MARKOLMAR-490446 format. One record per residue (C-alpha): x, y, z; residue in one letter; residue number from 1. Coordinates in nm, 3 decimals, decimal comma, padded with zeros to 5 digits, always signed. Layout:
N
X_Y_Z_code_pos
X_Y_Z_A_NUM
...
This chain:
598
X_Y_Z_code_pos
+00,024_+01,461_+05,499_M_1
-00,177_+01,537_+05,252_N_2
+00,062_+01,667_+04,986_D_3
+00,232_+01,286_+05,053_R_4
+00,074_+01,177_+04,677_K_5
+00,271_+00,938_+04,456_L_6
+00,104_+00,817_+04,151_T_7
+00,244_+00,515_+04,007_I_8
+00,216_+00,398_+03,676_L_9
+00,299_+00,084_+03,467_Y_10
+00,330_-00,049_+03,090_G_11
+00,361_-00,422_+03,133_S_12
+00,309_-00,678_+02,863_Q_13
+00,383_-01,016_+03,077_T_14
+00,299_-00,866_+03,441_G_15
+00,653_-00,857_+03,559_T_16
+00,633_-00,458_+03,566_A_17
+00,273_-00,433_+03,732_Q_18
+00,455_-00,683_+04,000_D_19
+00,716_-00,445_+04,095_I_20
+00,440_-00,099_+04,045_A_21
+00,237_-00,270_+04,303_E_22
+00,542_-00,383_+04,544_R_23
+00,647_+00,008_+04,521_I_24
+00,304_+00,121_+04,607_W_25
+00,292_-00,138_+04,904_R_26
+00,656_-00,002_+05,033_E_27
+00,493_+00,366_+04,960_S_28
+00,295_+00,307_+05,238_K_29
+00,554_+00,249_+05,498_H_30
+00,643_+00,608_+05,435_Y_31
+00,273_+00,717_+05,433_H_32
+00,272_+00,813_+05,087_F_33
-00,076_+00,758_+04,909_K_34
-00,170_+00,757_+04,517_G_35
-00,289_+00,487_+04,323_P_36
-00,084_+00,198_+04,103_V_37
-00,259_+00,109_+03,740_K_38
-00,185_+00,082_+03,391_P_39
-00,088_+00,362_+03,173_L_40
-00,413_+00,334_+02,983_D_41
-00,655_+00,343_+03,274_E_42
-00,474_+00,671_+03,396_F_43
-00,681_+01,022_+03,262_D_44
-00,354_+01,118_+03,104_V_45
-00,553_+01,492_+03,091_R_46
-00,489_+01,468_+03,475_N_47
-00,071_+01,413_+03,432_L_48
-00,011_+01,772_+03,483_I_49
-00,227_+01,773_+03,843_Y_50
+00,028_+01,530_+03,930_E_51
+00,313_+01,592_+04,169_P_52
+00,502_+01,271_+04,151_V_53
+00,461_+00,998_+03,913_L_54
+00,673_+00,657_+03,910_I_55
+00,673_+00,455_+03,661_F_56
+00,759_+00,092_+03,535_V_57
+00,797_+00,020_+03,207_C_58
+00,903_-00,317_+02,985_A_59
+01,022_-00,270_+02,635_T_60
+00,862_-00,518_+02,429_T_61
+01,021_-00,636_+02,063_G_62
+01,197_-00,363_+01,866_Q_63
+01,172_-00,118_+02,132_G_64
+00,804_-00,124_+02,179_E_65
+00,583_+00,007_+02,432_E_66
+00,367_-00,235_+02,613_P_67
+00,016_-00,336_+02,499_D_68
-00,137_-00,110_+02,802_N_69
+00,095_+00,200_+02,728_M_70
-00,006_+00,236_+02,344_K_71
-00,268_+00,509_+02,418_K_72
-00,097_+00,711_+02,724_F_73
+00,243_+00,715_+02,431_W_74
+00,010_+00,833_+02,182_K_75
-00,135_+01,108_+02,405_F_76
+00,229_+01,201_+02,491_L_77
+00,352_+01,224_+02,184_L_78
+00,134_+01,475_+02,055_R_79
+00,304_+01,769_+01,866_R_80
+00,059_+02,067_+02,011_N_81
+00,161_+02,024_+02,367_L_82
+00,360_+02,286_+02,548_P_83
+00,751_+02,245_+02,654_S_84
+00,593_+02,384_+02,967_T_85
+00,305_+02,113_+03,046_S_86
+00,460_+01,940_+03,304_L_87
+00,640_+02,179_+03,472_I_88
+00,531_+02,111_+03,803_N_89
+00,578_+01,762_+03,803_S_90
+00,866_+01,516_+03,935_K_91
+00,933_+01,167_+03,813_F_92
+01,095_+00,855_+03,838_A_93
+01,129_+00,585_+03,578_I_94
+01,238_+00,194_+03,602_L_95
+01,267_+00,044_+03,293_G_96
+01,244_-00,366_+03,241_L_97
+01,419_-00,467_+02,925_G_98
+01,644_-00,793_+02,720_D_99
+01,996_-00,658_+02,668_S_100
+01,977_-00,902_+02,408_S_101
+01,786_-00,660_+02,189_Y_102
+01,947_-00,434_+02,026_A_103
+01,719_-00,102_+02,192_K_104
+01,779_-00,254_+02,510_F_105
+01,499_-00,053_+02,789_N_106
+01,411_+00,168_+02,486_F_107
+01,103_+00,287_+02,593_V_108
+01,216_+00,376_+02,944_A_109
+01,464_+00,598_+02,786_K_110
+01,261_+00,755_+02,546_K_111
+00,995_+00,823_+02,796_L_112
+01,234_+00,946_+02,985_S_113
+01,336_+01,229_+02,740_K_114
+00,988_+01,276_+02,646_R_115
+00,858_+01,378_+03,011_L_116
+01,182_+01,600_+03,009_E_117
+01,072_+01,776_+02,688_Q_118
+00,781_+01,861_+02,854_L_119
+00,921_+02,020_+03,115_G_120
+00,920_+01,732_+03,422_A_121
+01,213_+01,715_+03,596_E_122
+01,329_+01,351_+03,681_R_123
+01,475_+01,272_+04,064_I_124
+01,699_+01,020_+04,001_C_125
+01,863_+00,802_+03,760_S_126
+01,655_+00,619_+03,539_V_127
+01,683_+00,263_+03,607_G_128
+01,796_-00,021_+03,345_L_129
+01,706_-00,363_+03,478_A_130
+01,807_-00,690_+03,214_D_131
+01,667_-00,999_+03,199_D_132
+02,020_-01,132_+03,114_Q_133
+02,179_-01,055_+03,465_H_134
+02,261_-01,362_+03,665_D_135
+02,034_-01,195_+03,916_L_136
+01,785_-01,122_+03,690_G_137
+01,591_-00,794_+03,704_A_138
+01,674_-00,776_+04,088_D_139
+02,025_-00,670_+04,041_A_140
+01,874_-00,301_+03,909_V_141
+01,551_-00,313_+04,066_V_142
+01,623_-00,356_+04,451_D_143
+01,882_-00,068_+04,472_P_144
+01,729_+00,141_+04,245_W_145
+01,352_+00,088_+04,493_I_146
+01,601_+00,170_+04,752_K_147
+01,761_+00,481_+04,643_N_148
+01,407_+00,614_+04,522_L_149
+01,289_+00,588_+04,893_W_150
+01,574_+00,827_+05,010_E_151
+01,544_+01,073_+04,748_T_152
+01,164_+01,113_+04,770_L_153
+01,236_+01,169_+05,140_L_154
+01,466_+01,407_+05,102_N_155
+01,213_+01,632_+04,853_I_156
+00,899_+01,520_+05,105_Y_157
+01,043_+01,463_+05,469_P_158
+00,789_+01,324_+05,726_L_159
+00,652_+01,571_+05,934_P_160
+00,841_+01,579_+06,324_S_161
+00,695_+01,291_+06,492_G_162
+00,622_+01,074_+06,219_V_163
+00,852_+00,783_+06,193_Q_164
+00,780_+00,580_+05,893_P_165
+00,612_+00,205_+06,010_S_166
+00,856_-00,038_+06,034_K_167
+01,003_-00,236_+05,736_S_168
+00,945_-00,562_+05,887_D_169
+00,581_-00,522_+05,930_S_170
+00,334_-00,742_+05,734_L_171
+00,275_-00,578_+05,399_P_172
-00,069_-00,470_+05,351_L_173
-00,255_-00,737_+05,105_S_174
-00,413_-00,593_+04,809_R_175
-00,766_-00,684_+04,880_W_176
-01,001_-00,830_+05,121_N_177
-01,072_-01,191_+05,046_V_178
-01,407_-01,393_+05,226_K_179
-01,392_-01,738_+05,187_I_180
-01,703_-01,963_+05,224_Q_181
-01,700_-02,312_+05,328_N_182
-01,813_-02,614_+05,115_N_183
-02,024_-02,439_+04,857_V_184
-02,126_-02,661_+04,554_T_185
-01,877_-02,605_+04,326_S_186
-01,962_-02,488_+03,951_S_187
-01,609_-02,653_+03,792_S_188
-01,792_-02,986_+03,717_G_189
-02,130_-02,838_+03,542_E_190
-02,060_-02,859_+03,174_E_191
-01,946_-02,517_+02,992_G_192
-01,833_-02,421_+03,339_A_193
-01,459_-02,483_+03,299_E_194
-01,406_-02,268_+03,015_L_195
-01,622_-01,962_+03,139_S_196
-01,380_-01,954_+03,437_H_197
-01,122_-01,967_+03,207_I_198
-01,269_-01,647_+03,032_N_199
-01,359_-01,502_+03,349_M_200
-00,980_-01,473_+03,481_F_201
-00,838_-01,334_+03,179_V_202
-00,791_-00,982_+03,118_S_203
-00,880_-00,887_+02,746_Q_204
-01,125_-01,066_+02,539_E_205
-01,017_-01,362_+02,401_P_206
-01,186_-01,599_+02,142_R_207
-01,272_-01,957_+02,169_I_208
-01,048_-02,154_+01,954_A_209
-01,077_-02,564_+01,910_E_210
-00,818_-02,801_+01,851_C_211
-00,771_-02,944_+01,527_I_212
-00,503_-03,129_+01,577_S_213
-00,188_-03,196_+01,793_N_214
+00,090_-03,370_+01,629_K_215
+00,466_-03,424_+01,741_R_216
+00,719_-03,314_+01,499_M_217
+01,007_-03,439_+01,591_T_218
+01,104_-03,821_+01,646_S_219
+01,024_-04,045_+01,898_E_220
+01,370_-04,115_+01,967_T_221
+01,466_-03,700_+02,027_H_222
+01,525_-03,570_+02,307_F_223
+01,258_-03,324_+02,320_Q_224
+00,879_-03,317_+02,231_D_225
+00,786_-03,057_+01,985_V_226
+00,448_-03,006_+01,864_R_227
+00,277_-02,825_+01,568_L_228
-00,081_-02,762_+01,761_I_229
-00,358_-02,639_+01,502_K_230
-00,618_-02,456_+01,605_L_231
-00,964_-02,362_+01,446_S_232
-01,024_-01,969_+01,471_S_233
-01,143_-01,689_+01,315_D_234
-00,942_-01,432_+01,469_L_235
-00,725_-01,198_+01,219_D_236
-00,390_-01,189_+01,193_Y_237
-00,078_-01,108_+01,022_K_238
+00,283_-01,263_+00,961_P_239
+00,503_-01,222_+01,297_G_240
+00,181_-01,145_+01,503_D_241
+00,151_-01,377_+01,820_I_242
-00,133_-01,606_+01,971_A_243
-00,189_-01,513_+02,364_V_244
-00,273_-01,863_+02,568_V_245
-00,400_-01,860_+02,890_Y_246
-00,264_-02,180_+03,037_P_247
-00,422_-02,424_+03,322_Q_248
-00,248_-02,578_+03,617_N_249
-00,255_-02,931_+03,601_N_250
-00,453_-03,145_+03,818_P_251
-00,175_-03,337_+03,997_D_252
-00,059_-02,972_+04,119_A_253
-00,394_-02,889_+04,216_V_254
-00,458_-03,169_+04,429_H_255
-00,099_-03,086_+04,628_T_256
-00,180_-02,725_+04,655_L_257
-00,538_-02,835_+04,854_F_258
-00,311_-03,122_+05,012_T_259
-00,138_-02,814_+05,166_I_260
-00,394_-02,605_+05,220_L_261
-00,638_-02,806_+05,401_S_262
-00,419_-03,035_+05,640_A_263
-00,553_-03,142_+05,943_E_264
-00,351_-02,917_+06,154_D_265
-00,360_-02,627_+05,979_N_266
-00,479_-02,288_+06,138_T_267
-00,655_-02,180_+05,831_Y_268
-00,783_-02,465_+05,628_R_269
-00,894_-02,410_+05,286_Y_270
-01,122_-02,639_+05,076_H_271
-01,139_-02,674_+04,676_K_272
-01,545_-02,628_+04,685_N_273
-01,454_-02,306_+04,910_D_274
-01,614_-01,968_+04,767_S_275
-01,412_-01,679_+04,697_V_276
-01,533_-01,317_+04,706_T_277
-01,267_-01,085_+04,681_V_278
-01,284_-00,674_+04,790_S_279
-01,106_-00,344_+04,788_P_280
-00,945_-00,285_+05,117_Q_281
-00,755_+00,025_+04,972_D_282
-00,933_+00,274_+04,738_P_283
-00,615_+00,307_+04,510_D_284
-00,604_-00,107_+04,514_M_285
-00,905_-00,144_+04,337_P_286
-01,014_-00,514_+04,258_V_287
-00,952_-00,669_+03,859_P_288
-01,268_-00,700_+03,642_Q_289
-01,170_-01,087_+03,638_E_290
-01,234_-01,141_+04,003_L_291
-01,521_-00,935_+04,088_S_292
-01,769_-01,202_+04,096_K_293
-01,787_-01,500_+04,337_P_294
-01,515_-01,803_+04,225_V_295
-01,421_-02,117_+04,391_T_296
-01,092_-02,232_+04,534_L_297
-01,108_-02,491_+04,271_L_298
-01,143_-02,208_+03,992_D_299
-00,869_-02,051_+04,142_C_300
-00,631_-02,302_+04,181_A_301
-00,723_-02,433_+03,823_T_302
-00,712_-02,137_+03,613_N_303
-00,600_-01,808_+03,826_Y_304
-00,305_-01,902_+04,025_W_305
+00,038_-02,024_+03,908_D_306
+00,147_-02,318_+04,097_L_307
+00,464_-02,384_+03,856_N_308
+00,587_-02,010_+03,984_A_309
+00,893_-01,949_+04,100_I_310
+00,830_-01,747_+04,396_P_311
+00,885_-01,354_+04,408_R_312
+01,113_-01,292_+04,727_R_313
+00,836_-01,074_+04,835_Y_314
+00,670_-01,390_+04,914_T_315
+00,937_-01,536_+05,175_F_316
+00,902_-01,175_+05,274_Q_317
+00,537_-01,323_+05,358_L_318
+00,583_-01,621_+05,460_L_319
+00,833_-01,514_+05,733_S_320
+00,521_-01,342_+05,883_H_321
+00,302_-01,669_+05,888_F_322
+00,559_-01,909_+06,029_T_323
+00,511_-01,991_+06,388_T_324
+00,850_-02,202_+06,356_N_325
+01,187_-02,018_+06,449_E_326
+01,416_-02,219_+06,235_L_327
+01,164_-02,146_+05,934_E_328
+01,114_-01,762_+06,042_K_329
+01,526_-01,746_+06,073_E_330
+01,628_-01,865_+05,701_K_331
+01,266_-01,673_+05,548_L_332
+01,403_-01,356_+05,672_V_333
+01,722_-01,411_+05,543_E_334
+01,596_-01,481_+05,150_F_335
+01,470_-01,121_+05,230_T_336
+01,778_-00,975_+05,281_T_337
+02,027_-00,827_+05,054_A_338
+02,259_-01,041_+05,174_E_339
+02,106_-01,307_+05,147_G_340
+01,956_-01,252_+04,788_L_341
+02,254_-01,500_+04,619_E_342
+02,151_-01,791_+04,901_E_343
+01,767_-01,761_+04,737_L_344
+01,866_-01,750_+04,367_Y_345
+02,031_-02,053_+04,458_N_346
+01,761_-02,202_+04,642_Y_347
+01,471_-02,065_+04,420_C_348
+01,563_-01,946_+04,126_N_349
+01,881_-02,147_+03,984_R_350
+01,729_-02,514_+04,045_P_351
+01,346_-02,353_+03,946_R_352
+01,198_-02,492_+04,264_R_353
+00,833_-02,367_+04,245_N_354
+00,574_-02,195_+04,487_I_355
+00,431_-02,549_+04,581_L_356
+00,752_-02,689_+04,668_E_357
+00,859_-02,396_+04,860_V_358
+00,525_-02,454_+05,092_L_359
+00,617_-02,819_+05,149_A_360
+00,950_-02,684_+05,236_D_361
+00,844_-02,455_+05,511_F_362
+00,507_-02,631_+05,678_P_363
+00,465_-02,407_+05,960_Y_364
+00,412_-02,088_+05,741_A_365
+00,198_-02,292_+05,500_A_366
-00,071_-02,413_+05,777_K_367
-00,080_-02,027_+05,880_N_368
-00,154_-01,800_+05,580_I_369
-00,464_-01,583_+05,601_P_370
-00,733_-01,559_+05,349_A_371
-00,636_-01,202_+05,266_H_372
-00,316_-01,301_+05,182_Y_373
-00,403_-01,634_+04,926_L_374
-00,361_-01,413_+04,637_F_375
-00,031_-01,263_+04,770_E_376
+00,132_-01,617_+04,791_V_377
+00,015_-01,771_+04,519_L_378
+00,096_-01,576_+04,222_P_379
-00,147_-01,522_+03,889_R_380
-00,085_-01,728_+03,608_I_381
+00,065_-01,521_+03,307_K_382
-00,039_-01,548_+02,978_P_383
+00,196_-01,717_+02,724_R_384
+00,273_-01,591_+02,379_Y_385
+00,362_-01,784_+02,098_F_386
+00,476_-01,678_+01,737_S_387
+00,175_-01,746_+01,477_I_388
+00,327_-02,056_+01,239_A_389
+00,083_-01,993_+00,975_S_390
-00,095_-01,763_+00,731_S_391
-00,473_-01,663_+00,750_R_392
-00,472_-01,636_+00,368_I_393
-00,304_-02,001_+00,334_Y_394
-00,463_-02,145_+00,603_H_395
-00,839_-01,956_+00,646_P_396
-00,961_-01,985_+00,963_N_397
-00,680_-02,120_+01,135_E_398
-00,383_-02,110_+01,419_I_399
-00,089_-02,267_+01,435_H_400
+00,167_-02,279_+01,709_L_401
+00,478_-02,485_+01,736_M_402
+00,523_-02,530_+02,092_V_403
+00,837_-02,706_+02,219_A_404
+00,723_-02,862_+02,552_V_405
+00,981_-02,757_+02,828_V_406
+01,101_-03,023_+03,067_V_407
+01,460_-03,002_+03,180_Y_408
+01,684_-03,142_+03,505_K_409
+01,839_-02,894_+03,773_T_410
+01,950_-03,004_+04,095_K_411
+01,656_-03,089_+04,256_L_412
+01,536_-03,480_+04,194_V_413
+01,203_-03,384_+04,034_K_414
+01,266_-03,255_+03,637_P_415
+01,149_-02,922_+03,555_R_416
+00,859_-02,869_+03,338_S_417
+00,671_-02,574_+03,145_G_418
+00,316_-02,461_+03,263_L_419
+00,182_-02,360_+02,961_A_420
+00,411_-02,607_+02,681_S_421
+00,278_-02,905_+02,871_R_422
-00,074_-02,774_+02,921_W_423
-00,048_-02,737_+02,546_L_424
+00,099_-03,040_+02,440_A_425
-00,168_-03,239_+02,643_A_426
-00,438_-03,078_+02,437_I_427
-00,670_-03,304_+02,233_E_428
-00,888_-03,263_+01,903_P_429
-01,216_-03,116_+01,993_G_430
-01,073_-02,926_+02,262_Q_431
-01,184_-02,553_+02,366_K_432
-00,929_-02,280_+02,468_L_433
-00,909_-01,889_+02,481_P_434
-00,682_-01,730_+02,272_V_435
-00,644_-01,370_+02,146_S_436
-00,378_-01,193_+01,899_I_437
-00,104_-00,959_+01,984_L_438
+00,094_-00,740_+01,697_K_439
+00,438_-00,880_+01,648_G_440
+00,747_-00,732_+01,680_S_441
+00,839_-00,838_+01,323_L_442
+00,735_-00,653_+01,042_T_443
+00,743_-00,773_+00,694_F_444
+00,806_-00,594_+00,402_P_445
+00,490_-00,550_+00,199_Q_446
+00,693_-00,552_-00,131_D_447
+00,717_-00,860_-00,295_P_448
+01,041_-00,794_-00,460_K_449
+01,223_-00,729_-00,190_I_450
+01,523_-01,013_-00,062_P_451
+01,411_-01,120_+00,289_V_452
+01,645_-01,364_+00,483_I_453
+01,523_-01,520_+00,737_M_454
+01,697_-01,700_+01,041_V_455
+01,495_-01,930_+01,257_G_456
+01,673_-02,228_+01,393_P_457
+01,418_-02,472_+01,601_G_458
+01,083_-02,358_+01,689_T_459
+01,231_-02,006_+01,617_G_460
+01,112_-02,083_+01,255_V_461
+00,769_-02,007_+01,322_A_462
+00,685_-01,667_+01,219_P_463
+00,889_-01,760_+00,886_F_464
+00,649_-02,047_+00,821_R_465
+00,395_-01,776_+00,870_S_466
+00,524_-01,516_+00,619_Y_467
+00,622_-01,758_+00,306_V_468
+00,324_-01,925_+00,327_Y_469
+00,150_-01,560_+00,320_E_470
+00,371_-01,525_+00,037_R_471
+00,260_-01,862_-00,137_V_472
-00,104_-01,751_-00,056_G_473
-00,092_-01,446_-00,224_L_474
+00,147_-01,640_-00,494_G_475
+00,407_-01,388_-00,502_T_476
+00,706_-01,615_-00,329_A_477
+01,002_-01,665_-00,497_S_478
+01,340_-01,846_-00,435_A_479
+01,491_-01,571_-00,525_K_480
+01,402_-01,335_-00,275_V_481
+01,262_-01,564_-00,002_L_482
+01,621_-01,735_+00,174_H_483
+01,565_-01,924_+00,506_L_484
+01,813_-02,080_+00,691_Y_485
+01,687_-02,312_+00,946_F_486
+01,891_-02,496_+01,191_G_487
+01,853_-02,826_+01,440_C_488
+02,030_-03,094_+01,596_R_489
+01,932_-03,407_+01,347_Y_490
+01,828_-03,414_+00,980_H_491
+01,629_-03,730_+01,111_D_492
+01,506_-03,596_+01,451_Q_493
+01,412_-03,220_+01,481_D_494
+01,377_-03,059_+01,101_F_495
+01,048_-02,917_+01,193_H_496
+00,806_-02,941_+00,889_C_497
+01,071_-03,076_+00,624_K_498
+00,847_-03,184_+00,346_E_499
+00,670_-02,866_+00,372_E_500
+00,989_-02,678_+00,256_W_501
+01,086_-02,973_+00,051_D_502
+00,747_-02,894_-00,149_Q_503
+00,810_-02,526_-00,137_L_504
+01,184_-02,535_-00,257_I_505
+01,062_-02,767_-00,553_K_506
+00,803_-02,509_-00,674_A_507
+01,104_-02,242_-00,710_N_508
+00,909_-02,058_-00,386_E_509
+01,193_-02,095_-00,107_L_510
+01,578_-02,115_-00,091_T_511
+01,666_-02,305_+00,242_M_512
+01,979_-02,351_+00,384_H_513
+02,017_-02,601_+00,671_T_514
+02,274_-02,629_+00,925_A_515
+02,198_-02,926_+01,109_F_516
+02,437_-02,943_+01,450_S_517
+02,517_-03,330_+01,549_R_518
+02,492_-03,533_+01,225_D_519
+02,879_-03,500_+01,156_Q_520
+03,220_-03,454_+01,404_S_521
+03,219_-03,071_+01,342_E_522
+02,907_-02,862_+01,471_K_523
+02,740_-02,648_+01,244_I_524
+02,526_-02,389_+01,286_Y_525
+02,359_-02,122_+01,079_V_526
+02,624_-01,861_+01,162_Q_527
+02,855_-02,105_+00,969_D_528
+02,639_-02,146_+00,689_L_529
+02,586_-01,700_+00,676_I_530
+02,945_-01,689_+00,712_K_531
+02,962_-01,942_+00,381_R_532
+02,762_-01,783_+00,202_N_533
+02,876_-01,478_+00,252_G_534
+02,915_-01,340_-00,101_E_535
+02,543_-01,426_-00,221_S_536
+02,456_-01,273_+00,148_V_537
+02,616_-00,966_+00,104_A_538
+02,489_-00,909_-00,257_K_539
+02,131_-00,977_-00,088_L_540
+02,234_-00,708_+00,162_I_541
+02,337_-00,463_-00,099_S_542
+02,032_-00,526_-00,308_D_543
+01,842_-00,403_-00,017_G_544
+01,771_-00,744_+00,193_A_545
+01,566_-00,738_+00,507_H_546
+01,720_-00,969_+00,769_I_547
+01,521_-01,129_+01,050_Y_548
+01,625_-01,401_+01,349_I_549
+01,405_-01,572_+01,519_A_550
+01,512_-01,799_+01,857_G_551
+01,673_-01,892_+02,142_N_552
+01,834_-01,543_+02,301_A_553
+02,145_-01,705_+02,458_K_554
+02,398_-01,699_+02,206_D_555
+02,223_-01,734_+01,859_M_556
+02,131_-01,392_+01,796_P_557
+02,531_-01,231_+01,864_T_558
+02,650_-01,518_+01,658_A_559
+02,421_-01,461_+01,381_V_560
+02,517_-01,036_+01,321_K_561
+02,864_-01,129_+01,351_E_562
+02,820_-01,380_+01,072_A_563
+02,637_-01,065_+00,885_F_564
+02,895_-00,872_+00,955_A_565
+03,188_-01,049_+00,883_N_566
+03,008_-01,128_+00,545_S_567
+02,964_-00,774_+00,486_V_568
+03,331_-00,690_+00,566_A_569
+03,446_-00,971_+00,367_T_570
+03,314_-00,886_+00,042_Q_571
+03,316_-00,504_+00,073_K_572
+03,691_-00,529_+00,208_K_573
+03,624_-00,310_+00,518_E_574
+03,694_-00,364_+00,842_S_575
+03,403_-00,582_+01,102_L_576
+03,362_-00,266_+01,269_E_577
+03,246_-00,065_+01,002_E_578
+03,056_-00,361_+00,881_A_579
+02,870_-00,403_+01,197_M_580
+02,782_-00,055_+01,197_K_581
+02,609_-00,094_+00,867_S_582
+02,425_-00,419_+01,030_I_583
+02,356_-00,148_+01,350_E_584
+02,204_+00,098_+01,069_A_585
+02,026_-00,132_+00,971_M_586
+01,854_-00,238_+01,321_E_587
+01,772_+00,113_+01,337_Q_588
+01,606_+00,099_+01,007_N_589
+01,366_-00,181_+01,083_G_590
+01,561_-00,401_+00,834_K_591
+01,754_-00,643_+01,088_Y_592
+01,478_-00,709_+01,315_Q_593
+01,526_-00,989_+01,622_T_594
+01,230_-01,184_+01,793_E_595
+01,451_-01,386_+02,082_T_596
+01,327_-01,546_+02,387_W_597
+01,508_-01,714_+02,667_T_598
């Protein structure tokens, strides 16, 4: 059994790839494999040649870029002096996580597979290409890919005679040991303690920013509250970069959690002032640094566990082991099967039912959650990413964020809301919060003579506000080269930063085209303006213009791309197919960049 080693490595930007990698690690124990699961940049790449089997789970970010915790690994792998036989003794499998609304869909997984094969490694199964845009999300590819992975590995490394896989319906191993000490004095009420605990729960060192102002940009009668939040910070950043924030749960959600966890008839009762100590259970799964010091359950409930999260299927698997009620168990088990996937999505994902609501729906399971499994059932709060809307040159020592407060209805009675946007909307001047900076996926030209066409409906205009003001601050802004297409519903309700744009247009520093889709009977969108301005758009492209699109991923990016192709086709008198190839060539050369979100 000593040769049954798997090394599971992940490149994760938002935490999803990490979740899946840890799932593969848990399942590997059923088949008596051993080996670690860790971020790619924490793996000593010099030991790669000694690993018999490598399993990679890699997300693709931005314009086909690798996640931050994979960059060092990838840089090493690209070294030209690596022999083509470097990994001749290694086998590998890759699961990619991507979004097909981006041109370079799952580019990281594809290029990693190609590079590993160039170095002599043997790919043992097809590269999995999971797609966020699928009706069933990434699970539509992830589940069958993992099933095929185990079938393939067991063919290569069959279990010894007499050794059987552990039962697939047995309780999965928890990642860590968790010890609860009842009713210690909470530090959360002490001055500064709340902020220190937020810092402790982030894996990278943030800086502390202070809110300068938090103002609503949309009219009070508009259906959506969109905020311009200004923060005081000396962090360095460039146009196109991303601000990372670390939200907190609201007090009502925290109260609801402890109402569930501390009920009188619970087998395990937990209270907000209980102390939590997390220690390793398996050497292959160390405790993350941010959990290495004792904290209280209140700290975890406020700053670590995402109480607004949509539970993963793994959560239902765990709850099926904890419940003492047969009807609950039957339903929970059904949700974990391939046949029950559609029903699970109808119950949980489509109506956006959160973990607190699920625990309330399955009370017999909720009252029997052992301490070791609190961090399994309750997922971690993931950092949130916002395009920076300011220029460090024009707005020194400030970071501006445009935040659309997410509130919407599903079939559930209670409206859904976004954890981060609701938290940010409530931040008051003087309040401090941790912020860090990530390099963004949009890279703007340094030459001020290069024409730039920016398409940013709604809050998609944020990175372009940053770039335009950067050019203004440098004294190189010109209406001849800076062309902004902005779209919203109503001129008088959600025209973000209207007065600022008006001043820039008046100063001949910006050309702006606006589409207000609901101000007239015929709906007008940014793509309609691009078609209408086809001659000037095609001229800018022929003059070497760079094109940037930012906004919602649903329909806009495709419609805008077709509009640009239509403009080129009309002016050059060529087919739409030929024009689309020209646009795609611009994408490959970095002259047509997209940043979208769902």
